[in-house]
C-alpha positions in Angstrom: 0.0 0.0 0.0 1.4 3.4 -0.9 -0.2 6.8 0.4 0.9 10.0 -1.2 0.3 13.4 0.5 0.3 16.9 -0.9 3.7 18.2 -1.8 4.8 21.3 0.2 7.1 23.8 -1.3 10.5 22.3 -2.4 9.0 18.8 -1.4 9.8 16.2 -4.0 8.2 13.1 -2.3 6.2 12.3 0.7 5.1 8.7 0.8 4.2 6.2 3.3 4.6 2.6 2.1 4.8 -1.1 3.1 7.5 -3.3 2.0 7.8 -7.0 2.0 4.1 -7.9 1.1 3.6 -11.6 -0.1 2.6 -11.5 -3.7 2.9 -15.0 -5.5 2.5 -13.2 -9.0 6.0 -11.4 -8.8 9.4 -12.9 -9.0 10.5 -14.1 -5.5 6.8 -14.0 -4.2 7.5 -10.7 -2.2 7.2 -7.3 -3.0 10.4 -6.2 -1.1 11.8 -3.4 -3.3 10.0 -0.1 -4.5 11.3 2.5 -6.7 10.1 6.1 -6.5 11.1 8.7 -9.3 12.3 12.1 -7.9 11.9 15.3 -10.1 14.8 17.4 -9.1 16.2 20.7 -9.9 19.7 22.1 -9.2 20.5 22.4 -5.5 20.8 20.1 -2.6 18.4 17.0 -2.1 17.7 15.7 1.4 15.9 12.4 2.0 14.4 11.5 5.4 13.3 7.9 6.2 11.5 6.6 9.2 10.6 2.9 9.6 9.4 0.4 12.0 11.9 -2.2 11.0 15.4 -1.7 9.3 15.3 -1.0 5.5 17.9 -0.2 2.9 17.9 2.9 1.0 19.6 4.1 -2.3 19.4 7.3 -4.2 20.5 7.2 -7.8 21.2 9.8 -10.4 19.5 10.1 -13.7 22.3 8.1 -15.2 21.7 5.2 -12.8 24.7 5.8 -10.5 24.2 5.3 -6.9 25.0 8.6 -5.2 24.0 7.6 -1.5 23.3 4.2 0.1 22.5 3.2 3.7 21.5 -0.1 5.1 19.4 -1.0 8.1 17.8 2.4 8.6 15.1 3.0 11.1 15.3 6.8 11.2 17.8 8.8 9.4 18.3 11.7 7.0 20.5 11.3 3.9 22.0 14.5 2.4 22.8 17.1 1.2 23.1 15.3 -2.1 24.3 17.9 -4.7 22.0 18.1 -7.9 23.8 19.7 -10.7 20.8 19.9 -13.4 17.0 19.3 -13.5 15.8 15.9 -14.2 14.7 12.5 -12.6 16.6 10.8 -10.0 15.4 7.7 -8.1 14.8 6.6 -4.6 15.0 2.8 -4.0 13.8 1.3 -0.8 14.2 -2.5 0.1 13.9 -5.2 2.6 15.3 -8.9 2.6 12.9 -11.3 1.2 10.4 -12.3 4.0 10.9 -9.2 6.0 8.4 -6.5 6.4 8.3 -2.8 7.1 6.2 0.2 7.2 7.9 3.3 6.4 7.6 7.1 5.5 10.0 8.7 3.0 10.3 12.4 2.5 12.4 14.1 0.0 12.9 17.9 -0.5 15.3 20.4 -2.2 17.1 22.5 0.1 
């Protein structure tokens, strides 16, 4: 389940999501990885993660290069991440197969 809230000024993403849901229709039978596009502009990007269980978070550039990665996050802020041009980056959240987590992810430009 994904819940999006209205974006505030400079806010790129504000989402509450469940990870690790059992789904026999997908490879591996679990929805343990979710990817979110981030529409960014030049400046600094910040990402805040709050979760009830440890999750792994990666921030990638438009070219697919991993800019930041942290594993086993319960509550943390990543950033500042320098953004040199307007475009789309990605935030990837994941848990190990069989694990579950409820998390809130916020991203904003500073």
